[in-house]
KOLTI-131600 format. One record per residue (C-alpha): y, z, x; residue in three letters. Coordinates in steps of 0.5 Angstrom, whole numbers, plus 2048, in hexadecimal, padded with zeros to 3 digits. Example, Ala and Ser with C-alpha at 12.3 -4.5 7.8 and 13.67 -1.06 7.14 Angstrom:
BEGIN
7F7810819ALA;7FE80E81BSER;
end
This chain:
BEGIN
8207E681AMET;81C7E6814SER;8177E2818ARG;8177E881ETHR;8167ED818GLY;8107E9815LEU;80D7E981CILE;80E7F081ELEU;80C7F2817GLY;8057EE818ALA;8047F181FVAL;8057F881CLEU;8017F7816THR;7FB7F381ALEU;7FB7F981FLEU;7F97FE81APHE;7F57FA816THR;7F17F881DGLY;7F180081EALA;7EE801817ALA;7E97FB818ILE;7E77FD81FLEU;7E680481DSER;7E0802818LEU;7DC80181FVAL;7DF805824TRP;7E480B825VAL;7E580E82CPRO;7E2815829TYR;7DE817823ASP;7E381A81EILE;7DF81F81BGLU;7DD822822ALA;7E1828823MET;7E382A82AARG;7E683182AILE;7E7831832ALA;7EB82B831GLU;7EF82D82BARG;7F782B82BMET;7F7827832GLN;7FD823833PRO;7FC81C834PRO;7F881A83BGLY;7F381683EALA;7ED81883AALA;7F1818834HIS;7F7813834PRO;7FA81782DLEU;7F781E82EGLY;7F382282ATHR;7F4826824ASP;7F382D822HIS;7EB82C822PHE;7EB828828GLY;7EA821825ARG;7ED81B828ASP;7F3819824ILE;7F3812826LEU;7EC811823SER;7EF81581DMET;7F481081CILE;7F080A81DMET;7EB80D817VAL;7F180F813GLY;7F4808813ALA;7EE806810ARG;7EF80B80BTHR;7F6809809SER;7F5802809ILE;7EF802805ALA;7F2807800VAL;7F9803800ALA;7F57FC7FFLEU;7F17FE7FAVAL;7F78017F6ALA;7FB7FB7F7VAL;7F57F77F4GLY;7F57FB7EEILE;7FC7FA7EDGLY;7FC7F37EEMET;7F67F17EAGLY;7F87F57E4LEU;8007F57E4GLY;8007ED7E5VAL;7FC7EB7DFPRO;8007F07DBLEU;8077ED7DEGLY;8057E67DCLEU;8027E87D5LEU;8087EC7D4ALA;80D7E67D6ALA;8087E17D2ALA;8097E57CCARG;8117E77CDARG;8147EB7C8GLY;80E7EC7C4GLY;80A7F37C3TRP;8057F27C8LEU;80B7F17CDASP;80E7F77CBGLU;8087FB7CBILE;8077F97D2ILE;80E7FA7D5MET;80E8017D1ARG;8078037D5GLY;80A8017DBASN;8108057DAASP;80B80B7D8LEU;80880A7DFILE;80E80A7E3PHE;8108117E0ALA;80B8147E4PHE;80B8137EBPRO;8048127EFSER;8048197F2LEU;80481C7EBLEU;7FF8177E8ILE;7FB8197EEALA;7FC8207ECVAL;7F981F7E5MET;7F381B7E7ILE;7F28207EDTHR;7F28257E7ALA;7ED8227E3VAL;7E881E7E9PHE;7EA8227EFGLY;7ED8207F6ALA;7EB81A7FAGLY;7EC8137FCALA;7EA80F7F6VAL;7EF8137F1ASN;7F48127F6ALA;7F380A7F5ILE;7F380B7EEILE;7F980F7EEALA;7FD80A7F3ILE;7FA8047EFGLY;7FC8067E8ILE;8038077EBPHE;8038007EEASN;8017FD7E7ILE;8087FD7E4PRO;80B7FB7EAVAL;8077F47EAPHE;8087F47E3ALA;80F7F47E3ARG;8107EF7E9LEU;80B7EA7E6ALA;80E7EA7DFARG;8157EA7E2GLY;8137E47E6ALA;80F7E07E1ALA;8157E17DCLEU;8197DD7E0SER;8147D77E1LEU;8127D77D9TRP;8197D27D9THR;8177CE7DEARG;8157C67DDASP;80E7C77E0PHE;80D7CC7DBVAL;8107C87D5LEU;80C7C27D7ALA;8057C77D7ALA;8077C97D0ARG;8097C27CDVAL;8027C07D0ALA;7FF7C57CBGLY;7FD7CB7D0LYS;7FD7D27CDGLY;8017D87D0ARG;7FC7DB7D4LEU;7F97D57D7ARG;8007D37D9ILE;8017DA7DCSER;7FA7D97E0ALA;7FB7D27E2GLU;8037D17E3HIS;8067D87E3ILE;8027DC7E8LEU;8017D77EEPRO;8097D77EEASN;8097DE7EELEU;8047DF7F4ALA;80A7DF7FAASN;80D7E57F6LEU;8077E97F5LEU;8057E87FCILE;80C7EB7FEVAL;80B7F17F9GLN;8047F27FBGLY;8067F3802THR;80C7F8800ILE;8077FC7FBGLN;8027FC801PHE;807800805SER;809804800LEU;8018067FEGLY;800808806ILE;80680D805LEU;80380F7FEALA;7FD810801GLU;7FF814807ALA;804818802GLY;7FE81A7FDLEU;7F981C803SER;7FF820806TYR;7FF824800VAL;7F78247FFGLY;7F681F7FALEU;7F48197FEGLY;7EE818803ALA;7EA81F804GLN;7E782180APRO;7E381F80EPRO;7E681880DILE;7ED818811PRO;7F381680ESER;7FA815811TRP;7FD81A80CGLY;7F981F80DARG;7F981F814MET;801820813LEU;7FF82680FALA;7FA829814ASP;800829819SER;80582C816GLN;804833817THR;80283181FMET;80882C820ILE;80B831825SER;805832829MET;80282B829ALA;808826826PRO;804820828HIS;7FF822822MET;80582081DALA;80881B821LEU;803815822PHE;80081581APRO;808815818GLY;80980F81DLEU;80380C81AALA;80580C813ILE;80C80A815LEU;80A804819LEU;805802814THR;80A80280EVAL;8107FF813LEU;80B7F9815GLY;8097F880DLEU;8107F880BASN;8137F3811LEU;80D7EF80FMET;80F7EF808GLY;8167ED809ASP;8147E880EGLY;80F7E5809LEU;8147E5803ARG;8197E1808ASP;8147DC80ATRP;8117DB803LEU;8177DA7FFASP;81A7D3801PRO;8217D57FFARG;8217DB804LEU;81F7D6809ARG;8257D2808ARG;82A7D7808ASP;8277DA80FALA;8287D3812ARG;
end
Protein backbone atom coordinates (compact mmCIF):
# COMPACT_ATOMS: atom_id res chain seq x y z
CA UNK A 1 0.00 0.00 0.00
CA UNK A 2 2.87 2.39 0.82
CA UNK A 3 4.37 1.89 -2.64
CA UNK A 4 1.00 2.56 -4.28
CA UNK A 5 0.61 5.73 -2.22
CA UNK A 6 4.12 6.83 -3.13
CA UNK A 7 3.47 6.33 -6.85
CA UNK A 8 0.06 8.04 -6.73
CA UNK A 9 1.48 10.93 -4.71
CA UNK A 10 4.41 11.31 -7.09
CA UNK A 11 2.07 11.33 -10.11
CA UNK A 12 -0.17 14.04 -8.59
CA UNK A 13 2.84 16.10 -7.53
CA UNK A 14 4.47 15.81 -10.95
CA UNK A 15 1.17 16.73 -12.63
CA UNK A 16 0.89 20.08 -10.87
CA UNK A 17 4.64 20.72 -10.95
CA UNK A 18 4.59 20.05 -14.68
CA UNK A 19 1.65 22.46 -15.09
CA UNK A 20 3.57 25.13 -13.18
CA UNK A 21 6.69 24.65 -15.32
CA UNK A 22 4.64 24.61 -18.55
CA UNK A 23 2.99 27.90 -17.54
CA UNK A 24 6.40 29.57 -17.76
CA UNK A 25 6.35 29.17 -21.53
CA UNK A 26 2.71 28.53 -22.49
CA UNK A 27 -0.84 28.85 -21.21
CA UNK A 28 -4.04 28.42 -23.23
CA UNK A 29 -5.09 32.06 -22.71
CA UNK A 30 -3.57 35.30 -21.49
CA UNK A 31 -4.43 35.48 -17.78
CA UNK A 32 -4.48 39.28 -17.79
CA UNK A 33 -6.88 39.60 -20.73
CA UNK A 34 -10.47 40.25 -19.59
CA UNK A 35 -13.29 39.04 -21.85
CA UNK A 36 -16.47 40.33 -20.26
CA UNK A 37 -18.61 38.79 -23.03
CA UNK A 38 -17.32 35.34 -21.98
CA UNK A 39 -17.63 35.80 -18.21
CA UNK A 40 -18.67 32.86 -16.02
CA UNK A 41 -18.95 30.40 -18.87
CA UNK A 42 -19.26 26.74 -17.76
CA UNK A 43 -16.63 24.19 -18.83
CA UNK A 44 -16.70 23.59 -22.57
CA UNK A 45 -14.59 23.01 -25.63
CA UNK A 46 -13.12 26.54 -25.73
CA UNK A 47 -12.52 26.69 -21.98
CA UNK A 48 -12.17 23.16 -20.47
CA UNK A 49 -12.59 24.48 -16.90
CA UNK A 50 -14.79 27.46 -17.73
CA UNK A 51 -14.15 31.17 -17.17
CA UNK A 52 -14.31 33.46 -14.14
CA UNK A 53 -16.25 36.68 -13.49
CA UNK A 54 -13.83 38.64 -15.69
CA UNK A 55 -13.94 36.13 -18.56
CA UNK A 56 -10.45 34.78 -17.81
CA UNK A 57 -9.71 31.13 -18.55
CA UNK A 58 -9.71 29.17 -15.28
CA UNK A 59 -7.35 26.47 -16.59
CA UNK A 60 -4.75 29.12 -17.40
CA UNK A 61 -5.27 30.73 -14.00
CA UNK A 62 -4.79 27.39 -12.22
CA UNK A 63 -1.61 26.66 -14.17
CA UNK A 64 -0.06 30.01 -13.26
CA UNK A 65 -1.48 29.74 -9.74
CA UNK A 66 0.35 26.43 -9.35
CA UNK A 67 3.58 28.26 -10.08
CA UNK A 68 2.80 30.82 -7.37
CA UNK A 69 1.83 28.25 -4.75
CA UNK A 70 4.81 25.98 -5.42
CA UNK A 71 7.29 28.86 -5.45
CA UNK A 72 6.01 30.34 -2.18
CA UNK A 73 5.87 26.97 -0.40
CA UNK A 74 9.26 25.83 -1.73
CA UNK A 75 11.12 28.98 -0.68
CA UNK A 76 9.35 29.02 2.70
CA UNK A 77 10.35 25.41 3.39
CA UNK A 78 13.89 26.25 2.29
CA UNK A 79 13.99 29.08 4.82
CA UNK A 80 12.63 26.85 7.58
CA UNK A 81 15.04 24.03 6.81
CA UNK A 82 18.04 26.28 6.18
CA UNK A 83 17.69 28.03 9.53
CA UNK A 84 15.87 25.46 11.65
CA UNK A 85 18.15 22.45 11.05
CA UNK A 86 21.40 24.22 12.06
CA UNK A 87 19.67 25.63 15.14
CA UNK A 88 18.38 22.17 16.10
CA UNK A 89 21.80 20.58 15.61
CA UNK A 90 23.43 23.35 17.64
CA UNK A 91 20.89 22.91 20.45
CA UNK A 92 21.52 19.14 20.50
CA UNK A 93 25.27 19.65 20.54
CA UNK A 94 24.91 22.00 23.53
CA UNK A 95 22.19 20.02 25.28
CA UNK A 96 21.30 21.38 28.70
CA UNK A 97 23.31 24.57 28.25
CA UNK A 98 22.18 28.16 27.97
CA UNK A 99 22.34 28.07 24.16
CA UNK A 100 20.02 25.05 24.02
CA UNK A 101 17.62 26.81 26.36
CA UNK A 102 17.57 30.02 24.30
CA UNK A 103 16.95 28.15 21.03
CA UNK A 104 14.13 26.02 22.42
CA UNK A 105 12.41 28.91 24.20
CA UNK A 106 12.66 30.89 20.95
CA UNK A 107 10.95 28.00 19.18
CA UNK A 108 8.18 28.04 21.77
CA UNK A 109 7.72 31.76 21.21
CA UNK A 110 7.32 31.35 17.44
CA UNK A 111 4.92 28.41 17.93
CA UNK A 112 2.74 30.73 20.02
CA UNK A 113 2.00 32.78 16.89
CA UNK A 114 0.30 30.95 13.97
CA UNK A 115 1.58 31.72 10.48
CA UNK A 116 -1.57 33.74 9.72
CA UNK A 117 -0.97 35.99 12.73
CA UNK A 118 2.70 36.39 11.77
CA UNK A 119 1.58 37.31 8.25
CA UNK A 120 -0.84 39.92 9.63
CA UNK A 121 1.94 41.51 11.69
CA UNK A 122 4.38 41.50 8.74
CA UNK A 123 1.68 42.89 6.42
CA UNK A 124 0.89 45.67 8.87
CA UNK A 125 4.51 46.82 8.62
CA UNK A 126 5.54 46.00 5.04
CA UNK A 127 2.25 45.47 3.17
CA UNK A 128 0.67 42.38 1.58
CA UNK A 129 2.46 40.34 -1.06
CA UNK A 130 3.99 37.00 -1.99
CA UNK A 131 7.36 37.88 -0.43
CA UNK A 132 5.77 38.62 2.94
CA UNK A 133 3.78 35.39 2.72
CA UNK A 134 7.05 33.52 2.15
CA UNK A 135 8.61 35.21 5.19
CA UNK A 136 5.60 34.40 7.39
CA UNK A 137 5.42 30.73 6.37
CA UNK A 138 9.21 30.41 6.50
CA UNK A 139 9.38 31.79 10.05
CA UNK A 140 6.74 29.31 11.16
CA UNK A 141 8.73 26.43 9.60
CA UNK A 142 11.93 27.25 11.50
CA UNK A 143 10.88 25.76 14.88
CA UNK A 144 9.38 22.71 13.15
CA UNK A 145 12.74 21.74 11.66
CA UNK A 146 14.66 22.88 14.73
CA UNK A 147 12.67 20.60 17.03
CA UNK A 148 12.86 17.71 14.58
CA UNK A 149 16.63 18.06 14.12
CA UNK A 150 17.27 18.44 17.84
CA UNK A 151 15.17 15.44 18.83
CA UNK A 152 16.67 13.17 16.19
CA UNK A 153 20.21 14.40 16.86
CA UNK A 154 19.95 13.74 20.58
CA UNK A 155 19.25 10.06 19.88
CA UNK A 156 22.36 9.90 17.68
CA UNK A 157 24.78 11.48 20.13
CA UNK A 158 24.87 8.24 22.14
CA UNK A 159 25.64 6.04 19.12
CA UNK A 160 29.00 4.30 18.78
CA UNK A 161 30.08 6.12 15.62
CA UNK A 162 29.61 9.48 17.37
CA UNK A 163 31.55 8.29 20.40
CA UNK A 164 34.32 7.14 18.07
CA UNK A 165 34.42 10.57 16.45
CA UNK A 166 34.71 12.23 19.86
CA UNK A 167 37.55 9.92 20.81
CA UNK A 168 39.26 10.91 17.56
CA UNK A 169 39.27 14.49 18.80
CA UNK A 170 36.53 15.99 16.65
CA UNK A 171 34.58 18.91 18.08
CA UNK A 172 30.84 18.99 18.60
CA UNK A 173 30.12 21.25 15.62
CA UNK A 174 32.25 19.14 13.30
CA UNK A 175 30.56 15.95 14.49
CA UNK A 176 27.16 17.56 13.91
CA UNK A 177 28.08 18.50 10.34
CA UNK A 178 29.97 15.33 9.34
CA UNK A 179 28.16 12.58 11.24
CA UNK A 180 24.82 13.75 12.66
CA UNK A 181 23.42 15.70 9.70
CA UNK A 182 23.94 12.96 7.05
CA UNK A 183 22.03 10.53 9.25
CA UNK A 184 19.11 12.97 9.45
CA UNK A 185 18.79 13.42 5.68
CA UNK A 186 15.99 10.87 5.20
CA UNK A 187 13.98 12.30 8.08
CA UNK A 188 14.41 15.84 6.79
CA UNK A 189 13.33 14.86 3.27
CA UNK A 190 10.10 13.36 4.57
CA UNK A 191 9.37 16.30 6.87
CA UNK A 192 10.22 18.72 4.08
CA UNK A 193 7.61 17.05 1.86
CA UNK A 194 4.98 17.38 4.59
CA UNK A 195 5.86 21.02 5.28
CA UNK A 196 5.73 21.68 1.55
CA UNK A 197 2.10 20.55 1.46
CA UNK A 198 1.32 22.63 4.55
CA UNK A 199 3.05 25.58 2.89
CA UNK A 200 0.72 25.32 -0.11
CA UNK A 201 -2.27 25.29 2.25
CA UNK A 202 -0.88 28.25 4.17
CA UNK A 203 -0.26 30.23 0.98
CA UNK A 204 -3.81 29.53 -0.19
CA UNK A 205 -5.16 30.62 3.19
CA UNK A 206 -3.14 33.83 3.21
CA UNK A 207 -4.19 34.65 -0.35
CA UNK A 208 -7.80 33.92 0.54
CA UNK A 209 -7.77 36.67 3.18
CA UNK A 210 -5.80 39.03 0.92
CA UNK A 211 -2.36 38.68 2.52
CA UNK A 212 -0.69 36.55 -0.16
CA UNK A 213 0.19 37.20 -3.80
CA UNK A 214 -1.51 40.34 -5.09
CA UNK A 215 -3.20 40.93 -8.46
CA UNK A 216 -2.45 40.44 -11.28
CA UNK A 217 -0.51 37.40 -9.99
CA UNK A 218 -2.98 34.48 -9.84
CA UNK A 219 -3.33 32.46 -6.65
CA UNK A 220 -5.55 29.49 -5.86
CA UNK A 221 -6.60 31.03 -2.56
CA UNK A 222 -7.65 34.31 -4.12
CA UNK A 223 -9.52 32.43 -6.86
CA UNK A 224 -11.57 30.82 -4.09
CA UNK A 225 -12.13 34.19 -2.44
CA UNK A 226 -13.29 35.74 -5.73
CA UNK A 227 -15.74 32.89 -6.33
CA UNK A 228 -17.46 32.84 -2.94
CA UNK A 229 -20.08 35.46 -3.82
CA UNK A 230 -20.83 33.82 -7.19
CA UNK A 231 -20.85 30.17 -6.22
CA UNK A 232 -24.58 29.80 -6.91
CA UNK A 233 -24.21 31.22 -10.43
CA UNK A 234 -20.84 29.69 -11.38
CA UNK A 235 -19.89 26.84 -9.01
CA UNK A 236 -17.01 25.82 -11.29
CA UNK A 237 -15.15 28.98 -10.22
CA UNK A 238 -14.73 27.49 -6.74
CA UNK A 239 -14.70 23.81 -7.68
CA UNK A 240 -11.54 23.67 -9.78
CA UNK A 241 -9.22 25.82 -7.63
CA UNK A 242 -10.42 23.85 -4.61
CA UNK A 243 -9.68 20.56 -6.37
CA UNK A 244 -6.23 21.86 -7.34
CA UNK A 245 -5.40 22.58 -3.69
CA UNK A 246 -6.90 19.27 -2.53
CA UNK A 247 -5.12 17.08 -5.07
CA UNK A 248 -1.76 18.83 -4.68
CA UNK A 249 -1.79 18.55 -0.89
CA UNK A 250 -3.05 14.97 -1.09
CA UNK A 251 -0.29 14.06 -3.55
CA UNK A 252 2.43 15.58 -1.36
CA UNK A 253 1.12 13.86 1.77
CA UNK A 254 0.91 10.49 0.01
CA UNK A 255 4.42 10.96 -1.32
CA UNK A 256 5.67 11.93 2.14
CA UNK A 257 4.14 8.84 3.74
CA UNK A 258 5.51 6.65 0.96
CA UNK A 259 8.98 8.14 1.28
CA UNK A 260 8.92 7.59 5.04
CA UNK A 261 8.08 3.91 4.60
CA UNK A 262 10.59 3.49 1.79
CA UNK A 263 13.49 5.28 3.48
CA UNK A 264 13.03 3.73 6.93
CA UNK A 265 14.43 0.16 6.85
CA UNK A 266 12.43 -0.82 9.96
CA UNK A 267 9.16 0.09 8.27
CA UNK A 268 10.26 -1.75 5.13
CA UNK A 269 10.82 -4.92 7.15
CA UNK A 270 7.43 -4.54 8.85
CA UNK A 271 5.74 -4.14 5.45
CA UNK A 272 7.20 -7.44 4.33
